[in-house]
VOGU-3710 file (C-alpha; in Angstrom, 3 decimals, decimal comma):
1> xxxxxxxxxx> 170,067/129,390/143,411  169,413/131,808/140,608  172,466/130,510/138,742  171,475/126,901/139,253  167,936/127,643/138,057  169,143/129,456/134,980  171,579/126,716/134,183  168,812/124,134/134,335  166,355/126,067/132,160  167,799/124,978/128,776
11> xxxxxxxxxx> 167,579/121,353/129,794  163,997/121,896/130,942  163,005/123,598/127,728  164,564/120,813/125,700  162,773/118,242/127,756  159,481/120,005/127,259  160,059/120,218/123,498  160,924/116,554/123,325  157,763/115,733/125,224  155,702/117,832/122,845
21> xxxxxxxxxx> 157,289/116,132/119,832  156,667/112,754/121,401  153,011/113,565/122,054  152,583/114,896/118,512  154,210/111,769/117,083  151,938/109,621/119,223  148,907/111,516/117,989  150,040/111,142/114,363  150,692/107,454/114,883  147,275/107,015/116,466
31> xxxxxxxxxx> 145,651/108,938/113,616  147,454/106,801/111,054  146,455/103,617/112,845  142,848/104,769/112,983  142,926/105,679/109,287  144,416/102,304/108,413  141,896/100,567/110,639  139,071/102,500/108,990  140,385/101,584/105,551  140,629/97,955/106,549
41> xxxxxxxxxx> 137,176/98,174/108,038  135,722/99,653/104,823  137,559/97,077/102,731  136,325/94,277/104,928  132,792/95,653/104,836  132,898/95,891/101,039  134,210/92,344/100,757  131,555/90,979/103,096  128,847/92,956/101,259  129,994/91,449/97,946
51> xxxxxxxxxx> 130,211/87,844/99,132  126,655/86,854/98,092  126,824/88,698/94,751  128,146/85,794/92,599  125,324/83,626/93,910  122,934/86,527/93,306  124,044/86,764/89,679  123,624/83,004/89,223  120,174/83,121/90,838  119,073/85,940/88,529
61> xxxxxxxxxx> 120,299/84,048/85,468  118,381/80,940/86,490  115,302/82,986/87,438  114,969/84,000/83,790  114,426/80,334/82,964  111,899/79,472/85,628  110,632/82,327/87,776  110,455/85,790/86,217  108,312/84,663/83,255  106,384/81,988/85,149
71> xxxxxxxxxx> 102,789/82,026/83,779  101,192/81,026/87,096  102,922/83,853/88,957  102,457/86,442/86,219  98,759/85,663/85,843  98,309/85,771/89,636  99,275/89,436/89,696  103,068/89,285/89,902  104,274/90,667/86,553  107,848/90,082/85,394
81> xxxxxxxxxx> 109,109/93,528/86,433  107,703/93,038/89,962  109,396/89,640/90,288  112,670/91,080/89,044  112,434/93,916/91,545  111,678/91,472/94,346  114,723/89,414/93,427  116,958/92,483/93,411  115,618/93,669/96,778  116,184/90,221/98,269
91> xxxxxxxxxx> 119,806/90,133/97,213  120,474/93,644/98,503  119,043/92,535/101,844  121,271/89,454/101,879  124,320/91,585/101,057  123,506/93,899/103,958  123,096/90,883/106,223  126,440/89,589/104,997  128,213/92,656/106,432  127,468/91,509/109,979
101> xxxxxxxxxx> 126,771/87,792/109,518  128,458/86,585/106,315  128,112/82,874/107,033  124,354/83,176/107,533  123,945/85,268/104,360  125,977/82,829/102,286  124,013/79,874/103,640  120,721/81,541/102,745  121,995/82,531/99,291  123,277/79,029/98,537
111> xxxxxxxxxx> 120,000/77,501/99,709  117,987/79,861/97,499  120,132/79,133/94,451  120,090/75,373/95,050  116,311/75,350/95,444  115,764/77,355/92,265  118,267/75,292/90,296  116,548/72,081/91,354  113,192/73,462/90,278  114,416/74,937/87,007
121> xxxxxxxxxx> 116,590/72,044/85,859  115,240/69,113/87,842  111,696/69,923/86,827  112,356/69,357/83,110  114,860/66,512/83,151  112,468/63,994/81,590  111,746/64,778/77,928  108,175/64,199/76,733  107,277/61,477/74,288  107,031/62,711/70,716
131> xxxxxxxxxx> 104,323/60,824/68,813  104,172/57,853/71,215  101,921/55,842/68,902  104,212/55,657/65,851  107,711/56,729/64,793  107,998/59,903/62,747  110,619/61,608/60,621  112,149/64,694/62,196  114,641/67,262/60,920  116,929/69,115/63,324
141> xxxxxxxxxx> 119,202/71,968/62,288  122,402/72,692/64,180  122,533/68,975/65,067  126,303/68,675/65,360  126,535/70,081/68,887  124,721/71,548/71,852  120,946/71,577/71,984  120,536/70,256/68,444  122,642/67,187/69,105  120,737/66,408/72,312
151> xxxxxxxxxx> 117,373/66,845/70,564  118,514/64,482/67,819  119,752/61,980/70,400  116,484/62,020/72,355  114,371/61,615/69,236  116,534/58,692/68,095  116,239/57,138/71,549  112,447/57,338/71,246  112,596/55,439/67,955  112,168/58,260/65,448
161> xxxxxxxxxx> 114,193/58,889/62,302  116,193/62,106/62,552  117,641/64,036/59,628  120,684/65,910/60,942  121,269/69,337/59,435  124,811/70,648/60,010  127,121/73,158/58,408  130,120/70,882/58,845  129,833/67,345/57,469  132,763/66,205/59,607
171> xxxxxxxxxx> 131,210/67,457/62,822  127,864/66,019/61,843  129,426/62,589/61,343  131,290/62,844/64,633  128,078/63,773/66,463  126,260/60,851/64,861  128,964/58,413/65,923  128,900/59,769/69,477  125,104/59,487/69,744  125,048/55,952/68,366
181> xxxxxxxxxx> 127,784/54,875/70,780  126,055/56,514/73,726  122,543/55,184/73,069  123,218/51,930/71,222  120,427/52,576/68,702  120,262/51,487/65,034  122,267/53,717/62,738  119,265/54,097/60,438  117,645/56,418/62,988  120,208/59,159/62,349
191> xxxxxxxxxx> 120,377/60,322/58,737  122,920/62,706/57,242  121,982/63,604/53,648  125,081/62,882/51,526  126,991/65,770/49,969  124,538/68,347/51,307  125,878/70,368/54,186  123,417/72,944/55,509  125,119/76,323/55,749  122,342/78,750/56,661
201> xxxxxxxxxx> 124,531/81,682/55,677  124,216/80,451/52,068  120,633/80,161/50,897  121,511/77,878/48,000  122,542/75,122/50,409  119,033/75,099/51,897  117,471/74,024/48,588  120,139/71,367/48,028  119,716/70,087/51,563  115,927/69,857/51,154
211> xxxxxxxxxx> 116,345/67,851/47,964  118,950/65,573/49,531  116,685/65,050/52,551  113,917/63,778/50,293  116,301/61,331/48,648  117,788/60,156/51,948  114,378/59,481/53,526  112,710/58,082/50,433  110,366/61,041/50,240  108,910/60,398/53,696
221> xxxxxxxxxx> 106,972/63,329/55,134  108,660/65,287/57,903  106,383/65,571/60,913  108,704/67,467/63,251  110,917/70,361/62,214  113,287/71,731/64,880  114,886/74,962/63,657  117,643/75,174/66,229  120,819/76,377/64,520  122,026/79,700/65,865
231> xxxxxxxxxx> 125,027/81,705/66,975  125,993/85,038/68,486  126,315/87,583/65,650  129,548/89,536/65,808  130,604/92,917/64,550  128,696/96,149/64,189  127,616/97,898/61,041  129,410/96,382/58,076  131,805/94,165/60,047  129,111/91,607/60,832
241> xxxxxxxxxx> 127,707/91,130/57,328  127,110/87,896/55,496  129,544/87,362/52,638  126,794/86,099/50,347  124,319/88,934/50,692  125,971/91,818/52,486  123,157/91,661/55,045  123,681/91,364/58,793  124,717/87,760/59,333  122,551/86,930/62,362
251> xxxxxxxxxx> 119,257/87,848/60,729  120,391/86,407/57,414  121,364/82,985/58,718  118,838/82,473/61,498  115,815/83,870/59,639  116,568/83,932/55,901  118,405/80,595/56,007  115,726/78,767/57,971  112,971/80,307/55,847  114,724/79,085/52,691
261> xxxxxxxxxx> 114,927/75,572/54,167  111,214/75,563/55,019  110,368/76,862/51,545  112,534/74,136/49,976  110,904/71,360/51,985  107,413/72,682/51,225  108,108/72,932/47,490  109,055/69,242/47,469  105,973/68,317/49,534  108,154/66,980/52,312
271> xxxxxxxxxx> 106,235/68,638/55,147  103,523/66,337/56,431  99,916/67,506/56,801  100,207/67,430/60,595  103,788/68,737/60,742  104,990/70,623/63,801  107,706/73,285/63,667  109,666/74,491/66,702  111,936/77,529/66,435  114,591/77,729/69,139
281> xxxxxxxxxx> 114,497/81,392/70,094  115,573/82,987/73,381  114,223/85,368/75,997  116,830/87,723/74,556  114,139/88,371/71,935  112,434/90,543/74,566  115,281/93,016/73,939  114,972/92,775/70,158  113,667/95,516/67,928  113,286/96,393/64,272
291> xxxxxxxxxx> 114,078/99,687/62,607  111,250/101,429/60,790  113,180/101,272/57,508  112,259/97,591/57,241  108,681/98,555/56,369  109,509/100,874/53,477  110,863/100,373/49,968  113,110/97,346/49,668  113,624/97,215/53,421  117,124/98,654/53,229
301> xxxxxxxxxx> 118,318/100,801/56,094  119,065/98,256/58,800  119,223/94,893/57,018  122,991/95,198/56,920  123,139/96,092/60,601  123,526/99,821/60,076  121,355/100,508/63,140  121,217/97,163/64,915  124,805/96,652/65,969  126,367/93,285/66,642
311> xxxxxxxxxx> 128,739/92,469/69,463  132,266/93,247/68,339  132,704/94,972/71,707  131,853/93,131/74,911  128,314/93,331/76,198  127,298/93,648/79,870  129,262/90,441/80,476  132,161/89,194/78,343  130,060/86,303/77,075  126,754/88,164/76,873
321> xxxxxxxxxx> 125,057/88,160/73,463  123,364/91,483/74,253  125,298/94,618/73,472  125,321/97,798/75,474  122,161/99,627/74,382  122,735/102,104/71,594  120,474/105,046/70,850  118,404/104,188/67,781  115,362/106,486/67,435  113,758/104,410/64,662
331> xxxxxxxxxx> 113,861/101,058/66,464  110,672/99,726/68,050  110,577/96,790/70,462  107,585/94,547/69,840  107,563/92,656/73,153  107,230/94,326/76,538  110,241/93,790/78,771  110,987/94,878/82,344  114,223/96,528/81,211  113,613/97,798/77,679
341> xxxxxxxxxx> 111,774/100,967/76,601  109,266/100,708/73,778  111,295/102,707/71,265  114,610/104,377/70,714  117,190/101,761/71,686  118,947/98,822/70,050  120,328/95,926/72,094  122,166/94,240/69,272  121,819/91,811/66,415  121,386/88,692/68,547
351> xxxxxxxxxx> 118,215/89,994/70,194  116,798/90,999/66,816  117,636/87,621/65,259  115,922/85,760/68,103  112,857/87,989/67,804  112,782/87,215/64,092  112,609/83,520/65,026  109,367/84,166/66,914  107,986/85,877/63,808  109,193/82,984/61,626
361> xxxxxxxxxx> 107,219/80,512/63,745  104,151/82,742/63,535  104,401/83,163/59,762  104,847/79,450/59,009  101,570/78,803/60,779  99,806/81,761/59,165  100,779/80,565/55,680  99,610/77,010/56,331  103,006/75,392/55,832  102,724/73,477/59,108
371> xxxxxxxxxx> 99,823/72,452/61,320  101,469/73,665/64,524  104,293/76,137/65,065  105,883/77,323/68,293  108,969/79,165/69,477  110,793/78,523/72,725  113,351/79,880/75,146  115,491/76,778/75,857  117,071/78,390/78,891  120,486/79,916/79,405
381> xxxxxxxxxx> 122,539/76,984/78,201  126,191/76,015/78,410  126,796/75,161/74,757  129,307/75,835/72,015  127,523/79,109/71,209  129,830/80,621/73,872  133,026/78,982/72,579  135,222/79,412/69,587  134,701/75,861/68,289  130,991/76,417/67,732
391> xxxxxxxxxx> 129,387/75,613/64,381  129,272/79,099/62,876  128,534/80,412/59,399  131,543/80,435/57,120  131,798/84,214/57,069  133,098/84,175/60,640  136,173/82,194/59,706  138,096/85,336/58,780  137,398/87,195/62,020  140,315/87,690/64,432
401> xxxxxxxxxx> 140,173/85,152/67,283  140,003/87,758/70,056  136,982/89,465/68,507  134,755/86,590/69,576  132,559/87,086/72,660  134,134/84,662/75,138  136,299/81,819/74,142  137,803/79,432/76,643  139,959/78,196/73,768  141,783/81,541/73,832
411> xxxxxxxxxx> 143,044/80,805/77,339  144,277/77,417/76,195  146,173/79,009/73,324  147,744/81,816/75,348  148,586/79,716/78,414  148,247/76,061/77,370  148,648/74,401/80,765  146,993/77,022/82,953  144,322/77,763/80,354  143,277/74,120/80,111
421> xxxxxxxxxx> 142,960/73,835/83,881  141,044/77,108/84,074  138,701/75,990/81,302  138,043/72,691/83,033  137,410/74,358/86,402  135,035/76,949/84,951  133,051/74,417/82,946  132,852/71,955/85,815  132,106/74,247/88,753  131,228/77,808/87,717
431> xxxxxxxxxx> 129,144/77,563/84,547  126,628/75,025/85,941  125,641/77,649/88,510  124,707/80,102/85,764  123,595/77,802/82,941  121,855/74,507/82,316  123,200/71,650/80,259  122,176/70,947/76,680  120,207/67,782/77,542  117,894/69,744/79,857
441> xxxxxxxxxx> 117,459/72,423/77,200  116,573/69,711/74,665  113,806/68,494/76,972  112,416/72,061/77,056  112,485/72,249/73,242  110,598/68,959/72,923  108,028/70,181/75,433  107,409/73,110/73,110  106,967/70,588/70,286  104,194/68,595/71,945
451> xxxxxxxxxx> 102,920/70,634/74,906  99,594/72,462/74,826  99,760/76,063/73,683  98,210/78,836/75,749  94,465/78,734/75,015  93,619/82,425/75,350  95,038/85,902/74,874  96,018/88,240/72,080  99,341/86,515/71,459  97,566/83,194/70,854
461> xxxxxxxxxx> 95,006/84,878/68,592  97,854/86,338/66,532  99,523/82,935/66,244  102,404/83,703/68,598  102,818/80,507/70,621  105,835/80,964/72,870  107,210/78,650/75,571  109,355/79,709/78,511  112,493/78,075/79,891  110,444/75,441/81,706
471> xxxxxxxxxx> 108,672/74,371/78,527  105,433/76,077/79,595  103,237/77,978/77,162  103,027/81,622/78,208  100,063/83,943/77,902  99,685/87,696/77,676  100,728/88,213/81,294  104,166/86,773/80,480  104,398/87,868/76,844  102,833/91,279/76,278
481> xxxxxxxxxx> 102,919/92,497/72,690  103,425/96,250/72,405  102,245/96,953/68,865  100,128/94,163/67,426  99,508/95,846/64,083  103,223/96,464/63,548  104,035/92,909/64,571  101,648/91,618/61,919  103,179/93,878/59,270  106,764/92,971/60,180
491> xxxxxxxxxx> 106,011/89,261/60,291  104,767/89,296/56,709  107,406/91,805/55,607  110,331/89,684/56,797  108,935/86,659/55,008  108,584/88,618/51,765  112,131/89,984/52,018  113,472/86,472/52,589  111,545/85,247/49,551  113,036/88,071/47,482
501> xxxxxxxxxx> 116,571/87,233/48,641  116,102/83,545/47,839  114,718/84,306/44,380  117,572/86,726/43,710  120,091/84,019/44,581  118,295/81,584/42,273  118,403/84,071/39,385  122,153/84,450/39,844  122,690/80,734/39,553  122,312/79,867/43,241
511> xxx> 125,938/79,044/43,826  126,067/81,112/46,986  129,794/81,619/46,469
//
């Protein structure tokens, strides 16, 4: 028995060892399966949490146009920062709901976005009548595409004569042909001054265009001036400078160029006694600021973009005109914003250029050049300002293609077949969620042209008449000015610097080459 037992012991030990190995392997396998399951669970949770986020981003974009800066809400005790916080909290709640009930969260998110989109875009689809009693002469800059073309088309449809200001004569002619074919209106309603392209990056063209406008209209007084032309300034520091002046191209074209045009029209007595001016700005101006150097000496220090950088590098989104904020101790922001401190940061050249447009509207009124002057946020619009084929100042022609903010044309060049399909899909399905079309934006601009301005408040007293993305005049609750005295100084200072630049060009012969 002892021999049999001893002879069986090795087999028993081996069996026990095998059992232990088997149990250990089972435990490892179970641990691995649990780890994998946990990873899958976390991945699934993250995916479900993120499902409503694209709709949340679209909702927030559209809320800028018709909710966050809504005068009725702001004046009722819900300031912009509170509304923005409420929106953010709502979307976090929907994302948390999506973890357990994704279909319900997505349904609620889609309903919220659809409701807001209908209010924001559907509420302004019908443009107002401009001078319903008699036709007038209007001038629209940037009329070859986007908002400018739709403003020109609507004015022509209403029976007015529209002078089309464009940098490219070919594009201007093509836009005119398209409008005439679409509306079936007399060709005399759309006027392109011959041999006088309006390149706002060259001040000399503004004077020539003003003179040619007088000849083309027989000296008729302009009663509506829509200063719409704009673009996203590129580059930072010296890389985004105008070739004519060496100044930062966004401020130079959108402020100096438009100011030179207004000066040219006024010198020829082409602005009627009851003329209205509308400057197409943007709520991006709430991020804009000016460096203190502008108020001293000749204003040098940031006019060439030394402090206020452009957007050579991508902003928060690839197509965003706002740059990542850069520390700039001397920059002061003139308009209160839920996201921007009063001093010390620059958000790029685009924001500054759009803020300068608000000051341009104010200064035209203060100097008595027009009887009424407003600025307006047309909404976040799907136009050529986000594409490579937009009507830009000539100095951008030499920039490398891939340095532009977002360009669907790049996809079409790199992958012709796939890129074209991607472009079409994005423009047809994705962009309408985030942006409005140019025709709706044109209706907002025309509301700013004829709608009542806000009757009370410090902004109104200072001559700052600003309209939101619904074409509603906003008061102090929606547009709080941080430093009124500095705003007054900068408004006059910018005008004087633009005058000096225009006179300097004239002394040099005014070729602009």
